[in-house]
Structures are given as C-alpha cells and as structure tokens.
N, C-alpha and C positions, 0 to 999 in steps of 0.2 A: 463228357464230350471227349471222345478219343482223339478226333482231329485237333483240338485245342492242344492237348497234350503233346501230340507230335509235331505241331508247328512250334510251341513252345521250346521243346527239345531242339528241333533244327535250328531255331533262331540263336538259342544259347551256344550251341555247337558252332555256329558260324562266328559268333561273336568271340568266342575262346581261339578260334583258329585265325580270326582276322581282328586282333586287338585294336589296330588302328579304326576300325569301324564302330568301336563300341560308343564313343561319345555323338557321333551323328545319328547313329539309331536310336540311342535313348532321349536325345533331343526330339526326332520326330514322334516318338511314343509320347513322351510328356506333352508336346505340343498337341497332339490329336485328342490326347486324352483331357485336356483342359479345354478344347474348342467344343463350342455349344453344339449340340445334335450329334456331331460326329462322335464325341466319347461314348454315347450309348452302344455303340458297335465296336468299339476299340477296348480290347481286355488288357490295356496297358498296364493298369496298377499291379496285376499278378505278375507281368513281365518284369517290369520294374523291380519289384521285389526279389524276383529270381535274378535279375542281372546283378543287384546287390549281393547276393550270394555268390554269384559267379566272381564278381571283384575281389569279394572275400577270400576265395578259394583260389583264384589264380593270381597273376602277376600284373593284371589290368591296374593301372593308376586310378585311385580313387577320387581325387580331385577333379579331373577333366570330366569324368563320368557325372559327379555330382553337379558341376557347373553346367553342364549339358542339360540335365534334368530340370535344374533351376530355370535356367534360361527358357528351354521349350515350354515350361509350365507356364512362367509369366506372360510369354508371348502369345501362348493359347488363349489365357485369360484376356490379355489385350484384344486381341481379335475379337473375343466374344463380346467382350464391353463395347468394342466399335459395331458390330452387327446389331446388338441391342439398341444401342444410340441411334442407328440408322432406320430401323424398322419401327422403332417406338409404338406408335397407335396401332399398326398392321399386326404387331406381335400375335394379338388373339387369334389370328386368322392363320398362323403359320403352325405347322406340325413340330412338335408335339403340344404346344400350348392351346392349338385348336381342339385338341382331344380331351384338355384338362382345363376347362374355361375357370376352376377355383384356383387354379395355380397363382395367376396375375395378381389377385387381390391379396392372396396368402403371402406372396413375395412382396408385395407392397408394405403391407402390415410388418414383416420381418424387417425391411430395409428402414421404416420410420422408426422402428423400436432399437435396431442394433447399429445404423449407420455404417460406417467403414469396417466395424468390428464383423459384420455380416460377411465381408470379403474372405476375412481371416477365418472365420468359423466355416464358412462355406467350402474352404480349400480342404479341410480335414474330416469332413462329411460327404460320403461317397456320392449320394443321389444329388446332393448340392453342388459338388465341386464345378461342373461346367455350366450349371444353371445359374448360380450366384453372379458370376461376370455378367452374363446376358441380361440379367434382370437389373444389374446395376446400371448399364446403358439404357435399359427401357425406361428406368425410372430416374434417369439423368443425374445419377450421384455425380458430384462434382470430378472431374478428369483427375486432377492431382490428388484427391481424396483417395478414389480408386486405386490410382496406379502407386501411391505410397504403401497401402495395404498389400497389394498386389505383390510388388518387388520385395517387400519385408517377408512376406509369409512363403513365397516359393521356395527359396532356399530351404527353409525349415522343413517344408513338405518333402523335398528332395531327399534332406538328410534322414527325415524319418523312414522314407522307404529303403534307403540305400545302406544306411549305417549299419544295421544288424549283421550284414553280409561283410561290410568292410571292417568292421571291429573284430568280427570272427578271426579273420587274417591275423590281426595284431594280437590277439589272445593265444592263438595256436601256434605261432611262430616267434 
C-alpha cells in the first residue's frame, strides 16, 4: 500500500519537525487503536513503532511520548468497555459482531476462563486488542477489575512499542 507508506513518512516528518506535537499525536493514535471498531481501520501499531524509532533517532523526549501512548491506550479501552457495557444484549446485532455470531460465545468462554487476565492478554494480541475491552463490558466484568488490569497493562504495551527505538538512542549515543 504505497499511500500508507507516504502517509507514514509524512506523519513522521511532521512529528520530527514539530516535536511538541509528538505526545498529542501518539495519544490520539493509541486511543483510536484501542477503541472498539475504529481500531480496525487505524494502522496505529505500525505508526507507534515508527514513532518509537523516531524518538530513538531524534531528541524527542521518551517519557512524555510513552505516557501519552499509555494514557491514550487506557482511555480507549475504557471507552470500549463503556460501549460494551451500554450495548450488552444488542451487541450481537452490531457490526462486526453481527457478521461473526460465534465471536460472542467464544469471547464469553474466554472471559469465564481467564477473568481479568483476559484484559492483559488481549492488550498484547493484535486482533483482540480492541475487542477484549468491548467484550469485558458486554459480559459485565467488574468495573474495578477491568480498570485495574487496563491501567496496569497499558504502560507495558506502550513501552513494548516505543522502547526499541528509545533504547536505540541510548545505545548509539
């Protein structure tokens, strides 16, 4: 997809030229990447990894970018949980769940087996990343249980995406 390559290059060039925009941009990317349904059309993981490399190759401070990605991811999951909690029984009639009717029963079995750990596992498995918080709300996982797992794992996920580029700077300079 050549358009994606050009869009990524343009975004990285913009961030490099306007470093004060790095944190707000990565916050928005992480939020939308974690938001149910929207995450299917936002190629944010690739962009966030590239921003990590940019942080490593430039003088963009690592900590504010890491905190912005962490906050965006946790808030996106929180919003997805709230959506799931609100639509509950109507979920099977909403796209994409309406197209994959076996997803809800499989998701419920997954939650019954793993509990809050499903939120942790879901954060690190691409196809589950935005689905698990939505299903957590649909299946009424306790709010505090979801939030504890959500807020603990989001910074780890952000670190995993950004650290290779950030550490590269430390090793080279």
